[in-house]
C-alpha positions, 0 to 999 in steps of 0.5 A: 500500500502506498504512503498516501493511501495509508494516510487516507485510511488513518484519516478515515479511522480518525473521522470514525472515532470523531463520530463515536465521540459525537454520539457519546457526547465525549468531546469539547469545542469552543475556545473556552472549553478547549482551553479548560480541557487542555489544562485539566489535570484530571484528564490523563490522555488528550488530543486536540484536532484543529481544522487546517482552514481554521483562523491563524490566531486560533491555530497558533493559540491552540498549538502553543497551549498544547505544547505547554501542556504536552497535548497532541495537536493534529491538523489534518482535516478541514472545517467541513470534514470535522463538522460532518464527522461530529454533526455540527456546523463550523467546527474549527477545533475539537478535543476528545474526552474519552480516553479510549477514543484518544488512544485509538486516534493516536494509534491511527496517527502512528500507523 
């Protein structure tokens, strides 16, 4: 399998995990909720997914906060893909609360 088709396959897995997160309501979105999520010490494993076409200030802010708090930040989807995956409109960034889904997303990333 080519590297490109493997990347497409792992992206599809991640979008599927986002769908699971949406159905179980185990995600956060919105600037304030994401900031709280990133810094919450009670949540052991975290992942933030930021849309490629999100505003530069949003991306920069989230990336800096993720680096400071050792949180994985993924930027491989656009707003429409993220929105479709979780059934919401105009999604720029999302944080996953369910640690099993976070593990699945991180595993799909490393494949």
